[in-house]
Backbone as CSV, one residue per row, in Angstrom:
resi,resn,N_x,N_y,N_z,CA_x,CA_y,CA_z,C_x,C_y,C_z
1,ILE,0.805,-1.196,-0.022,-0.017,-0.055,-0.011,0.875,1.249,0.022
2,ARG,1.898,1.249,0.783,2.848,2.423,0.830,3.423,2.665,-0.542
3,ASP,3.827,1.688,-1.235,4.413,1.769,-2.571,3.411,2.454,-3.548
4,VAL,2.140,2.046,-3.418,1.102,2.610,-4.273,0.933,4.100,-3.905
5,GLU,0.853,4.467,-2.595,0.666,5.828,-2.210,1.909,6.695,-2.552
6,ARG,3.133,6.070,-2.479,4.312,6.826,-2.827,4.361,7.035,-4.396
7,SER,4.053,6.007,-5.097,3.914,6.103,-6.551,2.954,7.211,-6.939
8,ARG,1.779,7.255,-6.315,0.757,8.227,-6.649,1.272,9.610,-6.280
9,GLY,1.934,9.696,-5.125,2.511,11.018,-4.752,3.575,11.547,-5.687
10,LEU,4.399,10.628,-6.246,5.417,10.997,-7.238,4.751,11.424,-8.517
11,GLY,3.715,10.775,-8.883,2.918,11.083,-10.049,2.330,12.437,-9.961
12,ASP,1.809,12.849,-8.772,1.263,14.172,-8.582,2.384,15.201,-8.742
13,VAL,3.507,14.930,-8.176,4.630,15.851,-8.266,5.067,16.004,-9.661
14,TYR,5.184,14.922,-10.444,5.650,14.968,-11.823,4.649,15.683,-12.682
15,LYS,3.328,15.385,-12.526,2.353,16.067,-13.391,2.366,17.573,-13.177
16,ARG,2.568,18.035,-11.919,2.665,19.434,-11.614,3.940,20.074,-12.242
17,GLN,5.022,19.315,-12.170,6.261,19.727,-12.798,6.120,19.892,-14.345
18,LEU,5.366,18.910,-14.971,5.105,19.019,-16.374,4.265,20.221,-16.682
19,ASN,3.243,20.389,-15.924,2.359,21.617,-16.132,3.139,22.874,-15.996
20,ASP,3.948,23.027,-14.953,4.708,24.236,-14.663,5.723,24.447,-15.810
21,SER,6.363,23.341,-16.290,7.288,23.528,-17.387,6.623,23.980,-18.651
22,ALA,5.337,23.426,-18.860,4.658,23.869,-20.062,4.219,25.352,-20.015
23,VAL,3.897,25.788,-18.783,3.605,27.237,-18.658,4.868,28.094,-18.907
24,SER,5.897,27.599,-18.417,7.213,28.365,-18.646,7.565,28.431,-20.091
25,LEU,7.378,27.279,-20.774,7.683,27.251,-22.243,6.804,28.205,-23.001
26,HIS,5.513,28.187,-22.648,4.541,29.092,-23.273,4.887,30.536,-23.090
27,MET,5.416,30.838,-21.929,5.765,32.233,-21.654,6.845,32.839,-22.564
28,THR,7.439,31.995,-23.382,8.430,32.510,-24.315,7.718,33.137,-25.510
29,PHE,6.394,32.827,-25.663,5.518,33.322,-26.699,6.087,32.927,-28.116
30,ASP,6.689,31.749,-28.145,7.199,31.184,-29.385,6.290,29.982,-29.726
31,LYS,5.787,29.963,-30.928,4.846,28.973,-31.397,5.368,27.489,-31.204
32,THR,6.662,27.340,-31.549,7.285,26.028,-31.412,7.259,25.594,-29.968
33,ASN,7.660,26.532,-29.113,7.649,26.222,-27.630,6.223,25.917,-27.086
34,THR,5.210,26.685,-27.689,3.849,26.427,-27.228,3.427,24.960,-27.572
35,MET,3.920,24.561,-28.802,3.549,23.197,-29.245,4.225,22.120,-28.275
36,LYS,5.485,22.473,-27.907,6.130,21.584,-26.958,5.435,21.553,-25.576
37,ALA,4.948,22.766,-25.211,4.217,22.902,-23.938,2.955,22.007,-23.973
38,ILE,2.208,21.990,-25.144,1.068,21.093,-25.255,1.487,19.665,-25.119
39,GLU,2.644,19.240,-25.674,3.099,17.883,-25.491,3.348,17.508,-24.067
40,LEU,3.884,18.495,-23.277,4.170,18.273,-21.888,2.744,18.124,-21.136
41,LEU,1.762,18.903,-21.495,0.503,18.883,-20.842,-0.150,17.519,-21.176
42,ASP,0.061,17.001,-22.418,-0.424,15.708,-22.730,0.162,14.644,-21.861
43,LYS,1.463,14.801,-21.529,2.108,13.782,-20.599,1.512,13.913,-19.205
44,ALA,1.225,15.195,-18.754,0.647,15.357,-17.439,-0.702,14.676,-17.350
45,THR,-1.508,14.872,-18.459,-2.901,14.234,-18.461,-2.879,12.758,-18.658
46,GLU,-1.776,12.263,-19.145,-1.629,10.769,-19.174,-1.432,10.226,-17.776
47,ILE,-0.773,10.950,-16.875,-0.536,10.610,-15.577,-1.911,10.744,-14.830
48,ASP,-2.568,11.824,-15.058,-3.811,12.068,-14.334,-4.819,12.618,-15.406
49,PRO,-5.710,11.727,-15.932,-6.622,12.178,-16.963,-7.629,13.254,-16.414
50,ASP,-7.801,13.407,-15.194,-8.655,14.385,-14.568,-7.912,15.652,-14.080
51,TYR,-6.733,15.877,-14.527,-5.943,17.020,-14.009,-6.465,18.301,-14.772
52,PHE,-7.392,18.974,-14.121,-8.072,20.111,-14.736,-7.148,21.162,-15.242
53,LEU,-6.170,21.577,-14.366,-5.326,22.684,-14.760,-4.518,22.446,-16.000
54,ALA,-4.012,21.215,-16.190,-3.272,20.861,-17.363,-4.212,20.902,-18.648
55,HIS,-5.387,20.360,-18.476,-6.342,20.456,-19.623,-6.685,21.965,-19.893
56,TRP,-6.853,22.751,-18.847,-7.173,24.168,-19.104,-6.046,24.836,-19.778
57,ASN,-4.858,24.650,-19.372,-3.675,25.303,-20.057,-3.625,24.846,-21.491
58,LYS,-3.811,23.606,-21.700,-3.759,23.025,-23.037,-4.837,23.722,-23.931
59,TYR,-6.039,23.914,-23.381,-7.045,24.563,-24.049,-6.748,25.982,-24.530
60,VAL,-6.170,26.640,-23.623,-5.689,28.072,-23.801,-4.692,28.085,-24.868
61,PHE,-3.677,27.208,-24.783,-2.575,27.175,-25.811,-3.046,26.822,-27.163
62,GLN,-3.938,25.850,-27.208,-4.501,25.394,-28.478,-5.342,26.563,-29.164
63,ASN,-6.041,27.278,-28.347,-6.813,28.486,-28.885,-5.784,29.515,-29.467
64,GLU,-4.733,29.702,-28.713,-3.792,30.724,-29.159,-3.171,30.328,-30.433
65,LEU,-2.941,29.107,-30.606,-2.345,28.550,-31.905,-3.393,28.342,-33.011
66,ASN,-4.609,28.708,-32.678,-5.677,28.562,-33.601,-5.967,27.142,-34.055
67,LEU,-5.706,26.233,-33.060,-6.054,24.725,-33.191,-7.385,24.550,-32.755
68,LYS,-8.352,25.094,-33.454,-9.743,25.123,-32.943,-10.350,23.821,-32.727
69,ASP,-10.172,22.864,-33.632,-10.773,21.531,-33.471,-10.204,20.830,-32.255
70,LYS,-8.869,20.910,-32.072,-8.292,20.316,-30.901,-8.721,20.988,-29.567
71,ALA,-8.834,22.378,-29.641,-9.248,23.078,-28.513,-10.693,22.669,-28.105
72,PHE,-11.460,22.458,-29.083,-12.900,22.037,-28.835,-12.919,20.697,-28.143
73,GLU,-12.058,19.811,-28.624,-12.001,18.477,-27.913,-11.511,18.643,-26.448
74,THR,-10.559,19.453,-26.288,-10.089,19.761,-24.866,-11.128,20.372,-24.049
75,LEU,-11.940,21.265,-24.692,-13.059,21.927,-23.948,-14.113,20.889,-23.527
76,LYS,-14.370,19.931,-24.369,-15.246,18.848,-23.982,-14.849,18.127,-22.733
77,THR,-13.462,17.879,-22.676,-12.865,17.207,-21.492,-13.081,18.145,-20.303
78,LEU,-12.813,19.395,-20.447,-12.964,20.330,-19.244,-14.491,20.353,-18.836
79,GLU,-15.405,20.311,-19.781,-16.792,20.232,-19.362,-17.177,18.947,-18.638
80,ARG,-16.525,17.875,-19.074,-16.726,16.629,-18.357,-16.203,16.702,-16.938
81,LEU,-15.088,17.366,-16.778,-14.445,17.465,-15.415,-15.247,18.432,-14.541
82,ARG,-15.798,19.501,-15.124,-16.536,20.520,-14.350,-17.896,20.773,-15.035
83,PRO,-18.747,19.788,-14.953,-20.101,19.995,-15.654,-20.973,21.039,-15.083
84,GLU,-20.660,21.637,-13.968,-21.478,22.758,-13.506,-20.782,24.081,-13.602
85,SER,-19.893,24.181,-14.567,-19.196,25.427,-14.889,-19.971,26.128,-16.034
86,PRO,-20.628,27.259,-15.744,-21.363,27.953,-16.755,-20.450,28.583,-17.753
87,ASP,-19.311,29.013,-17.384,-18.321,29.667,-18.310,-17.843,28.643,-19.329
88,LEU,-17.620,27.417,-18.951,-17.239,26.402,-19.904,-18.386,26.113,-20.905
89,MET,-19.684,26.132,-20.404,-20.755,25.916,-21.281,-20.925,27.021,-22.262
90,VAL,-20.699,28.267,-21.881,-20.738,29.412,-22.761,-19.651,29.245,-23.889
91,ALA,-18.453,28.860,-23.421,-17.335,28.703,-24.390,-17.696,27.581,-25.402
92,SER,-18.309,26.497,-24.861,-18.761,25.387,-25.725,-19.877,25.918,-26.741
93,GLY,-20.766,26.705,-26.195,-21.863,27.235,-27.080,-21.261,28.218,-28.169
94,ILE,-20.166,28.927,-27.837,-19.576,29.684,-28.843,-18.868,28.872,-29.914
95,PHE,-18.254,27.855,-29.462,-17.701,26.845,-30.466,-18.817,26.292,-31.412
96,TYR,-19.904,25.849,-30.869,-20.973,25.365,-31.599,-21.522,26.416,-32.577
97,GLU,-21.745,27.555,-32.100,-22.212,28.723,-32.913,-21.307,28.949,-34.067
98,ASN,-20.000,28.971,-33.782,-19.055,29.250,-34.854,-18.948,28.092,-35.828
99,LYS,-19.402,26.859,-35.420,-19.366,25.726,-36.395,-20.697,25.691,-37.116
100,GLY,-21.575,26.645,-36.887,-22.903,26.603,-37.575,-23.996,25.839,-36.936
101,ASP,-23.770,25.381,-35.759,-24.790,24.538,-35.046,-25.439,25.399,-33.984
102,SER,-26.365,26.250,-34.423,-27.043,27.209,-33.532,-27.887,26.498,-32.492
103,LEU,-28.465,25.413,-32.866,-29.364,24.673,-31.971,-28.655,24.121,-30.802
104,THR,-27.521,23.577,-30.988,-26.717,23.046,-29.798,-26.155,24.164,-29.031
105,ALA,-25.688,25.217,-29.745,-25.172,26.428,-29.063,-26.211,26.980,-28.110
106,ASN,-27.462,27.117,-28.587,-28.542,27.671,-27.794,-28.751,26.779,-26.532
107,LYS,-28.709,25.494,-26.671,-28.876,24.559,-25.571,-27.840,24.840,-24.549
108,LYS,-26.536,25.025,-25.003,-25.436,25.294,-24.001,-25.691,26.623,-23.321
109,PHE,-26.105,27.665,-24.125,-26.383,28.931,-23.479,-27.512,28.896,-22.407
110,GLN,-28.548,28.059,-22.755,-29.654,27.911,-21.789,-29.117,27.276,-20.529
111,GLN,-28.317,26.088,-20.724,-27.772,25.428,-19.551,-26.948,26.381,-18.659
112,ALA,-26.154,27.151,-19.317,-25.257,28.112,-18.609,-26.102,29.065,-17.861
113,ASN,-27.236,29.558,-18.506,-28.114,30.559,-17.784,-28.663,29.961,-16.560
114,ARG,-29.161,28.688,-16.618,-29.660,28.136,-15.383,-28.642,28.058,-14.293
115,ILE,-27.436,27.666,-14.649,-26.422,27.608,-13.609,-26.014,28.975,-13.149
116,TYR,-25.955,29.895,-13.990,-25.628,31.265,-13.487,-26.715,31.734,-12.446
117,GLU,-27.945,31.402,-12.795,-29.020,31.835,-11.852,-28.846,31.074,-10.520
118,ASN,-28.495,29.838,-10.529,-28.314,29.109,-9.257,-27.169,29.669,-8.485
119,ILE,-26.050,29.972,-9.159,-24.884,30.595,-8.551,-25.260,31.900,-7.921
120,LEU,-25.958,32.798,-8.691,-26.299,34.114,-8.192,-27.210,34.028,-6.996
121,ASP,-28.092,32.972,-6.878,-28.968,32.812,-5.727,-28.162,32.557,-4.442
122,THR,-26.934,32.129,-4.560,-26.110,31.784,-3.383,-25.175,32.917,-2.941
123,LEU,-25.035,33.960,-3.765,-24.152,35.015,-3.525,-24.781,36.240,-2.948
124,HIS,-24.056,36.961,-2.154,-24.599,38.326,-1.688,-24.359,39.320,-2.699
125,THR,-25.198,40.263,-2.884,-25.059,41.176,-3.957,-23.911,42.179,-3.800
126,ASN,-23.317,42.246,-2.601,-22.219,43.160,-2.355,-20.807,42.475,-2.527
127,ASN,-20.858,41.150,-2.789,-19.596,40.404,-2.996,-19.041,40.658,-4.347
128,ASP,-17.727,40.658,-4.445,-17.018,40.836,-5.732,-17.420,39.794,-6.757
129,PRO,-17.530,38.546,-6.383,-17.939,37.449,-7.340,-19.281,37.757,-7.947
130,PHE,-20.174,38.327,-7.167,-21.535,38.581,-7.670,-21.543,39.413,-8.979
131,SER,-20.835,40.529,-8.999,-20.735,41.369,-10.221,-20.162,40.647,-11.345
132,SER,-19.138,39.828,-11.098,-18.503,39.067,-12.199,-19.407,38.072,-12.759
133,VAL,-20.108,37.299,-11.882,-21.007,36.267,-12.248,-22.112,36.896,-13.011
134,LEU,-22.678,37.966,-12.517,-23.768,38.655,-13.123,-23.419,39.209,-14.518
135,SER,-22.252,39.764,-14.630,-21.828,40.221,-15.960,-21.672,39.129,-16.962
136,ASN,-21.160,37.977,-16.487,-20.965,36.798,-17.357,-22.418,36.330,-17.750
137,LYS,-23.331,36.335,-16.803,-24.750,35.958,-17.172,-25.344,36.879,-18.173
138,ALA,-25.065,38.167,-18.023,-25.622,39.163,-18.961,-25.039,38.908,-20.326
139,ILE,-23.782,38.629,-20.474,-23.187,38.311,-21.767,-23.784,37.081,-22.454
140,ASN,-24.015,36.079,-21.515,-24.655,34.817,-21.931,-26.079,35.107,-22.493
141,LEU,-26.815,36.000,-21.804,-28.128,36.319,-22.173,-28.119,36.963,-23.590
142,ILE,-27.129,37.784,-23.821,-27.025,38.396,-25.182,-26.781,37.307,-26.267
143,LEU,-25.877,36.382,-25.913,-25.584,35.247,-26.795,-26.831,34.366,-26.982
144,LEU,-27.697,34.326,-25.966,-28.903,33.461,-25.989,-29.974,34.184,-26.816
145,GLY,-29.714,35.425,-27.179,-30.698,36.170,-27.956,-31.579,37.062,-27.124
146,GLN,-31.382,37.097,-25.863,-32.107,37.876,-24.925,-31.341,39.255,-24.685
147,GLU,-31.077,39.928,-25.797,-30.174,41.084,-25.772,-30.644,42.180,-24.861
148,GLN,-31.919,42.577,-24.913,-32.419,43.640,-24.086,-32.136,43.399,-22.668
149,GLU,-32.454,42.200,-22.173,-32.247,41.927,-20.717,-30.785,41.865,-20.401
150,GLY,-29.990,41.292,-21.260,-28.515,41.194,-20.973,-27.956,42.595,-20.973
151,ARG,-28.303,43.448,-21.926,-27.772,44.756,-21.940,-28.195,45.642,-20.824
152,GLN,-29.436,45.361,-20.322,-29.938,46.223,-19.127,-29.118,45.790,-17.929
153,ILE,-28.763,44.511,-17.731,-28.030,44.079,-16.621,-26.659,44.696,-16.696
154,LEU,-25.944,44.717,-17.924,-24.631,45.293,-18.135,-24.646,46.778,-17.831
155,GLN,-25.751,47.495,-18.260,-25.893,48.897,-18.066,-25.988,49.189,-16.573
156,ASP,-26.881,48.445,-15.872,-26.944,48.607,-14.344,-25.673,48.395,-13.643
157,LEU,-24.957,47.316,-14.081,-23.601,47.056,-13.533,-22.667,48.160,-13.772
158,TYR,-22.631,48.681,-15.023,-21.777,49.768,-15.493,-22.021,51.038,-14.563
159,ASP,-23.305,51.324,-14.381,-23.689,52.599,-13.711,-23.220,52.457,-12.160
160,LYS,-23.296,51.249,-11.594,-22.950,51.070,-10.221,-21.480,50.821,-9.948
161,GLU,-20.721,50.382,-11.000,-19.390,49.928,-10.723,-18.455,50.991,-10.359
162,GLY,-17.653,50.790,-9.271,-16.650,51.762,-8.838,-15.295,51.376,-9.182
163,ASN,-15.053,50.173,-9.552,-13.729,49.646,-9.994,-13.489,49.963,-11.456
164,GLU,-12.640,50.975,-11.687,-12.534,51.483,-13.129,-12.154,50.402,-14.150
165,PRO,-11.204,49.512,-13.923,-10.997,48.464,-14.917,-12.174,47.625,-15.206
166,MET,-12.933,47.256,-14.170,-14.160,46.481,-14.415,-15.188,47.293,-15.139
167,LYS,-15.291,48.574,-14.827,-16.268,49.429,-15.506,-15.970,49.483,-16.983
168,GLU,-14.621,49.637,-17.310,-14.167,49.669,-18.695,-14.495,48.394,-19.471
169,MET,-14.351,47.270,-18.791,-14.650,45.961,-19.361,-16.098,45.839,-19.666
170,ILE,-16.985,46.229,-18.699,-18.407,46.169,-18.854,-18.812,47.095,-20.025
171,GLY,-18.252,48.326,-20.047,-18.481,49.255,-21.088,-18.154,48.703,-22.488
172,HIS,-17.081,47.964,-22.571,-16.613,47.382,-23.770,-17.633,46.352,-24.279
173,PHE,-18.060,45.502,-23.333,-19.096,44.498,-23.768,-20.411,45.193,-24.111
174,LEU,-20.757,46.239,-23.476,-21.987,47.030,-23.829,-21.907,47.525,-25.284
175,SER,-20.779,47.813,-25.641,-20.623,48.452,-27.025,-20.672,47.428,-28.182
176,LEU,-20.655,46.064,-27.828,-20.518,45.130,-28.923,-21.914,44.535,-29.219
177,SER,-22.083,44.256,-30.531,-23.272,43.510,-31.026,-23.095,42.029,-30.580
178,ARG,-24.168,41.282,-30.707,-24.073,39.785,-30.485,-23.062,39.109,-31.265
179,GLN,-22.950,39.481,-32.552,-22.006,38.919,-33.504,-20.611,39.315,-33.136
180,GLN,-20.371,40.598,-32.734,-19.077,41.094,-32.267,-18.610,40.347,-31.050
181,LEU,-19.597,40.108,-30.130,-19.282,39.320,-28.895,-18.809,37.926,-29.310
182,LEU,-19.517,37.264,-30.161,-19.149,35.920,-30.658,-17.723,35.932,-31.300
183,ASP,-17.516,36.928,-32.148,-16.285,37.051,-32.814,-15.108,37.260,-31.836
184,GLU,-15.337,38.155,-30.920,-14.276,38.443,-29.844,-13.992,37.232,-28.965
185,MET,-15.105,36.559,-28.598,-14.904,35.497,-27.605,-14.408,34.227,-28.242
186,LYS,-14.572,34.033,-29.554,-14.033,32.873,-30.167,-12.472,32.861,-30.232
187,ASN,-11.986,34.039,-30.130,-10.511,34.113,-30.101,-9.894,34.126,-28.773
188,LYS,-10.668,33.899,-27.710,-10.172,33.851,-26.360,-10.155,32.464,-25.828
């Protein structure tokens, strides 16, 4: 039993080292190094197929390299690992929308909206996460086609926001059409 526990512990250390090395390689902002970083992340997820951070980094790097089909597959893994993450569902909806599957995209946006509502029900309105979650919900509503409601939420947040960088971000999203939101978010 101790050998199994020790082996598992070494695996945890090694997978974290692989992830950290991948992030360091990526920080060179060289495409070849980012590809090598993805290979390291693949090794980390071979050790632990449920290693969320490695999958997340892989998803980000694949998007940066415009490997959209691979990024979409990685996103599906992330959704499997965190099925209650509305942000992952929105990202998935954006992928589907950009692939021309509006029906599936709409289902993802609807699922995300229900989860955002559940999360918001548990947060106090004066907490920092509340504004962030509410702004994400508003953006999702716009993507869902409920633009007036989404824009009103963003406007209310903008009017109340005291944090200047957050206010600028909200203002930016307010200025975008639904299609511009989709275009901007597909590149993130």
